[in-house]
C-alpha positions as CSV (number, residue, x, y, z in Angstrom):
1,M,0.0,0.0,0.0
2,I,3.1,2.2,-0.1
3,A,5.7,3.5,-2.3
4,L,8.7,5.4,-2.3
5,K,9.8,8.1,-5.3
6,N,13.5,7.5,-4.7
7,H,14.7,10.7,-6.5
8,A,12.2,13.0,-4.3
9,C,13.5,11.6,-0.8
10,V,15.8,14.0,1.0
11,R,18.0,11.0,2.0
12,A,18.6,10.6,-1.7
13,V,20.4,14.2,-2.0
14,T,22.9,13.5,0.7
15,K,24.1,10.2,2.6
16,N,24.4,12.3,5.6
17,S,20.8,13.0,5.9
18,T,19.2,12.3,9.3
19,C,15.9,12.6,8.4
20,T,13.7,9.6,10.0
21,K,10.6,11.3,10.2
22,C,8.5,8.7,8.0
23,K,10.0,6.2,10.4
24,D,9.4,7.9,13.6
25,I,5.6,8.3,12.7
26,C,4.7,4.9,11.5
27,P,2.6,3.3,13.8
28,T,3.1,-0.1,12.7
29,E,6.8,-0.1,12.0
30,A,6.3,-0.5,8.3
31,I,9.1,1.8,7.7
32,D,12.7,1.0,8.5
33,I,16.0,2.8,7.6
34,E,19.2,1.1,7.8
35,G,21.1,2.1,4.7
36,T,20.4,5.3,2.6
37,L,17.1,5.1,1.7
38,P,14.0,3.8,4.0
39,T,13.0,0.3,3.4
40,L,9.2,-0.6,3.3
41,M,7.7,-3.4,4.7
42,L,4.6,-3.6,2.6
43,S,2.8,-6.2,4.5
44,Q,2.7,-4.2,7.8
45,C,1.4,-0.9,6.1
46,V,-2.1,0.1,6.8
47,G,-2.4,3.1,4.5
48,C,-2.8,5.7,7.4
49,S,-0.7,8.3,4.8
50,G,0.7,9.7,8.0
51,C,4.2,9.1,6.5
52,N,3.5,11.1,3.2
53,A,2.2,14.1,5.2
54,I,5.1,14.2,7.4
55,C,7.6,13.7,4.5
56,P,9.0,17.3,3.8
57,S,9.3,16.5,0.2
58,E,6.2,14.2,-0.1
59,A,8.3,11.4,-1.1
60,L,6.2,8.4,-0.2
61,I,2.9,7.3,-1.8
62,V,0.0,5.6,-0.5
63,D,-2.5,3.5,-2.5
64,N,-5.8,5.1,-2.9
65,F,-4.9,8.4,-1.3
66,S,-3.8,11.6,-2.8
67,S,-3.5,14.5,-0.4
68,T,-3.4,17.1,-3.5
69,E,-6.5,15.3,-5.1
70,F,-8.1,15.8,-1.2
71,F,-7.5,19.3,-1.2
72,F,-9.1,20.2,-4.2
73,D,-12.1,17.9,-3.7
74,F,-12.5,19.2,-0.1
75,V,-12.2,22.8,-1.3
76,S,-14.9,22.7,-3.9
77,S,-17.1,20.9,-1.7
78,E,-19.7,22.1,1.4
79,E,-17.8,19.9,3.8
80,S,-16.0,21.5,6.4
81,I,-15.3,18.1,8.6
82,V,-12.2,16.1,8.2
83,S,-13.0,12.5,9.0
84,C,-11.3,9.0,8.7
85,K,-14.6,7.8,8.8
86,S,-15.4,9.6,5.3
87,N,-12.8,11.3,3.7
88,V,-9.2,10.8,4.4
89,P,-7.7,7.2,5.9
90,C,-6.5,9.1,8.7
91,I,-6.5,12.8,9.8
92,S,-2.7,12.5,9.8
93,A,-2.7,12.2,6.4
94,I,-3.2,16.2,5.9
95,S,0.1,17.9,6.7
96,A,0.5,21.0,8.4
97,E,1.4,22.9,5.4
98,N,-1.9,21.4,3.4
99,L,-3.9,22.1,6.5
100,L,-3.0,26.0,6.7
101,S,-3.8,25.9,2.7
102,L,-7.5,24.5,3.5
103,T,-8.1,26.7,6.1
104,L,-7.1,29.8,4.2
105,M,-9.3,28.7,1.4
106,K,-12.5,27.3,3.3
107,G,-12.5,28.8,6.7
108,D,-12.9,27.3,9.9
109,I,-12.0,23.5,9.6
110,T,-13.2,20.9,12.1
111,F,-11.4,17.5,12.8
112,D,-13.4,14.6,14.0
113,M,-11.0,13.0,16.6
114,S,-13.8,11.0,17.9
115,H,-12.6,8.0,16.6
116,C,-9.1,8.4,18.1
117,S,-9.9,6.7,21.7
118,S,-10.6,3.6,20.1
119,C,-8.1,3.8,17.3
120,E,-5.1,1.2,17.6
121,L,-2.9,4.0,15.7
122,A,-3.8,6.8,17.8
123,H,-0.4,6.3,20.1
124,S,1.8,7.4,17.2
125,L,-0.6,9.5,14.8
126,E,-2.9,11.6,17.2
127,P,0.1,13.6,18.7
128,Q,1.1,14.5,15.1
129,I,-2.6,15.7,14.5
130,Q,-2.5,18.0,17.5
131,K,0.6,19.5,16.5
132,N,-0.4,20.3,13.3
133,C,-3.7,22.0,14.7
134,D,-2.1,24.0,16.8
135,E,0.9,25.0,14.7
136,V,-1.5,26.2,12.0
137,N,-3.6,27.8,14.5
138,Y,-0.3,29.6,15.8
139,I,0.5,31.0,12.1
140,L,-3.3,31.6,11.1
141,E,-3.2,34.2,14.6
142,A,-0.1,35.7,13.2
143,M,-1.1,36.2,10.2
144,Q,-4.2,38.1,11.4
145,K,-6.9,35.6,10.1
146,D,-9.7,34.5,11.9
147,N,-9.9,30.9,10.5
148,R,-9.2,28.2,12.8
149,V,-8.7,24.7,13.2
150,K,-10.8,23.0,15.7
151,L,-10.7,19.4,17.1
152,D,-13.9,17.8,17.9
153,F,-13.9,14.8,20.3
154,T,-17.3,14.3,20.7
155,I,-18.6,10.7,20.2
156,K,-20.7,10.4,17.1
157,E,-22.7,7.4,16.6
158,D,-23.2,6.1,12.9
159,S,-26.8,6.3,11.8
160,K,-28.6,3.0,10.9
161,E,-29.1,4.4,7.4
162,E,-25.4,5.0,7.1
163,N,-24.5,1.4,8.0
164,E,-27.4,0.0,5.7
165,P,-25.8,-1.6,2.4
166,N,-26.7,1.1,-0.7
167,R,-28.1,-1.3,-3.4
168,R,-26.8,1.0,-5.9
169,D,-23.3,1.0,-4.5
170,F,-23.5,-2.8,-4.7
171,L,-24.7,-2.7,-8.4
172,N,-21.7,-0.2,-9.0
173,N,-19.3,-2.8,-7.5
174,F,-20.3,-4.9,-10.6
175,S,-19.8,-2.6,-13.3
176,L,-17.1,-3.1,-15.8
177,S,-15.0,-0.1,-14.0
178,G,-16.2,-1.8,-10.4
179,V,-14.7,-5.0,-11.8
180,G,-11.6,-3.5,-12.9
181,K,-11.0,-1.6,-9.5
182,Q,-11.5,-4.8,-7.8
183,K,-8.9,-6.6,-10.0
184,Q,-6.3,-4.1,-9.6
185,N,-6.9,-4.1,-5.8
186,F,-6.2,-7.8,-5.9
187,D,-3.6,-7.7,-7.9
188,R,-2.1,-5.3,-5.6
189,A,-3.0,-7.2,-2.4
190,V,-1.1,-10.2,-4.1
191,E,2.0,-8.0,-5.0
192,I,2.1,-6.6,-0.7
193,E,1.7,-10.5,0.3
194,S,4.6,-11.6,-1.7
195,I,7.1,-8.9,-1.0
196,E,8.0,-9.0,2.8
197,A,10.4,-6.0,2.6
198,K,11.0,-3.9,-0.3
199,E,14.6,-2.1,-0.5
200,N,15.1,1.1,-2.5
201,S,18.2,2.1,-4.3
202,L,19.0,4.9,-6.9
203,S,18.9,4.4,-10.4
204,N,20.2,7.0,-13.2
205,V,16.7,7.9,-13.8
206,D,16.5,8.8,-10.2
207,T,19.7,10.8,-10.5
208,A,18.2,12.6,-13.7
209,A,15.1,13.5,-12.0
210,M,17.2,14.8,-8.5
211,R,18.5,17.1,-11.1
212,S,15.3,19.0,-11.8
213,K,14.6,20.1,-8.2
214,N,10.7,20.3,-8.0
215,L,8.7,21.8,-5.3
216,P,6.3,19.3,-3.4
217,D,2.8,20.0,-4.4
218,S,1.8,21.2,-1.1
219,R,4.2,24.2,-1.6
220,K,2.5,25.0,-4.9
221,I,-1.1,24.8,-3.3
222,L,0.0,27.2,-0.4
223,F,1.3,29.6,-3.0
224,T,-2.3,29.5,-4.6
225,A,-4.0,29.8,-1.4
226,L,-1.6,32.9,-0.4
227,K,-3.1,34.6,-3.5
228,R,-6.4,34.5,-2.6
229,V,-6.5,35.9,0.7
230,D,-5.6,39.6,1.9
231,T,-2.1,40.6,3.0
232,P,-2.1,41.3,6.7
233,E,-1.8,44.8,8.1
234,T,1.4,44.2,9.8
235,F,3.8,40.9,9.3
236,H,4.5,39.7,12.8
237,V,7.7,37.3,13.4
238,I,7.1,34.1,15.2
239,E,9.3,31.7,16.6
240,A,10.9,29.5,14.3
241,K,10.4,26.4,16.2
242,E,6.7,26.7,16.0
243,I,6.8,26.1,11.9
244,S,7.7,22.9,10.6
245,F,8.0,23.4,7.0
246,M,9.7,26.5,6.1
247,S,12.8,28.3,7.8
248,E,15.2,31.1,7.7
249,K,19.2,30.4,7.7
250,N,22.2,32.2,8.6
251,I,25.6,31.2,7.5
252,D,28.7,31.7,9.5
253,L,31.5,33.4,6.9
254,E,34.3,33.1,9.2
255,T,34.0,29.1,8.9
256,C,31.9,28.7,5.5
257,T,34.6,27.1,2.9
258,S,32.3,27.8,0.1
259,C,32.3,24.1,-0.8
260,Q,29.2,24.7,-2.8
261,M,27.8,21.4,-1.5
262,C,24.7,23.1,0.2
263,Y,23.0,24.6,-2.8
264,R,24.3,21.7,-5.2
265,I,21.9,19.5,-3.1
266,C,19.4,21.7,-2.2
267,P,16.1,19.8,-3.8
268,T,14.0,22.7,-4.2
269,K,16.5,25.5,-5.2
270,A,15.9,27.4,-2.1
271,L,19.5,27.6,-1.6
272,T,21.4,29.1,-5.1
273,S,24.6,31.0,-6.5
274,D,25.5,32.9,-9.6
275,Y,27.6,31.3,-12.3
276,K,30.9,32.7,-10.8
277,N,29.7,31.1,-7.5
278,S,30.4,34.1,-5.7
279,R,27.7,34.2,-3.3
280,I,25.1,32.0,-1.4
281,D,21.5,33.4,-2.1
282,F,18.4,31.9,-0.2
283,D,14.6,32.0,-0.5
284,A,12.6,31.1,2.5
285,G,9.3,30.8,0.3
286,L,10.9,27.7,-1.7
287,C,12.5,26.2,2.0
288,I,10.9,22.8,3.0
289,K,13.1,22.8,6.0
290,C,14.6,19.3,5.1
291,T,17.9,20.5,6.6
292,A,19.7,18.6,3.8
293,C,22.0,21.6,3.7
294,H,22.5,21.6,7.4
295,D,23.4,17.6,7.0
296,V,26.2,18.3,4.6
297,C,27.8,21.3,6.0
298,E,31.0,20.1,7.7
299,P,31.8,23.0,9.5
300,N,28.5,23.6,10.4
301,S,28.4,27.1,9.2
302,I,24.5,26.7,8.5
303,T,22.3,27.5,11.1
304,L,18.3,27.9,11.4
305,K,17.5,31.6,12.7
306,D,15.3,31.8,15.9
307,T,12.6,33.6,14.2
308,F,10.3,33.4,11.2
309,K,8.8,36.3,9.5
310,I,5.3,36.1,8.2
311,E,6.2,38.3,5.3
312,N,7.9,35.0,4.0
313,F,4.4,33.7,3.1
314,F,3.0,36.7,1.1
315,N,6.1,38.4,-0.2
316,A,9.4,36.0,0.0
317,K,12.4,37.7,-1.0
318,V,15.7,36.3,-2.2
319,E,18.4,37.1,0.6
320,T,22.1,36.8,0.2
321,L,23.7,34.6,2.9
322,A,27.1,35.0,1.9
323,K,29.4,36.4,-0.7
324,F,33.2,35.5,-1.7
325,T,35.8,37.0,-3.6
326,V,36.4,34.9,-6.8
327,R,38.9,35.0,-9.3
328,K,39.7,33.4,-12.7
329,C,42.0,30.5,-12.3
330,N,45.2,31.0,-14.3
331,E,45.6,27.4,-15.2
332,C,42.0,26.1,-16.3
333,E,40.3,29.8,-16.2
334,N,37.5,29.0,-14.2
335,Y,36.2,30.9,-11.6
336,F,37.3,30.0,-7.9
337,T,37.0,31.3,-4.2
338,Y,40.2,33.3,-3.8
339,R,41.7,33.7,-0.7
340,G,44.9,35.3,-1.4
341,G,48.3,34.0,-3.1
342,E,48.7,32.6,-6.1
343,V,45.7,32.8,-8.7
344,V,45.1,29.1,-8.9
345,C,42.5,27.2,-7.9
346,E,42.4,24.3,-5.5
347,R,41.8,21.6,-8.3
348,C,44.8,22.9,-10.4
349,R,47.0,23.2,-7.2
350,V,46.3,19.5,-6.3
351,E,47.0,18.3,-9.7
352,E,50.3,20.2,-9.7
353,D,51.2,18.7,-6.4
354,E,50.3,15.0,-7.7
355,A,52.5,15.6,-10.8
356,K,55.6,17.1,-8.7
357,E,55.2,13.8,-7.0
358,L,55.3,11.7,-9.9
359,W,58.3,13.4,-11.3
360,G,60.1,13.1,-8.3
361,L,60.3,16.5,-7.6
362,R,59.3,16.5,-4.0
């Protein structure tokens, strides 16, 4: 019931990634991480979709549920209640970012939490639902919006009418499309039972896809939602720890070595440079807080700011975090970060040292 888009996984862009969010939230331990990419125990997956919602890059796919399709269906409907008994496999399938977009577009949203007390998955998923709700309400208040997410723990008894089988639905199951769907589900079930653990690895196709650096659908949806609401009169500043899907950053120029790794591996182009590699630019609006740039920075020069400006939602600006003096190498004529002395890049210097070693000149 679960699959991994290898190229989209944050752990694919760097072997130093510390991200284990999908494993940590899984209530059935269907996800394990021993190597670079997650290993999926398909037979243990219950399809709650909590892993996909918490994944910063939406690298996981769950059968029969798409958070993007749900968003547009929900926004276009008259519904205002999200429930595991009607429109989602689990309320945790709605990420904080998508929840913010929903609330901005729809108004007040209610989470039907009445079934959590009897759910075997709640020990892992309910705390995340509560956290998403608190986070979104905090951001909405900072945005000066009246919309809120509400949790309803009231026990709702299913009506007799809802429990009675519907003859039309029964007949629809035997239509050609219904039979095709049942066959597809059967084949998928056989596949799941035949594969105890699905290990994932990167292919050449995945490597090519990684270089495309695409934004997750949830960020594109958020941009769309923000265009449809009024800009706040005042842009407040909130605590950075209260937002899970976006960040602001600092770079320590005294320790930064200009190795270029941070913006080369950034999966969304939140970190970029110019053709001379003379600076490091950052766009908070594109940041998904995957922390991959932090994981590859050996001198730990990149840090998260303690605060986050609400203005980044409505008017994100590209900020230059670092500038470097660059010169053109006298040997290869490529630009490099110049730190004084001979105008030769590090690569050419290493090649010259190796040549002298071979020639017996040192």
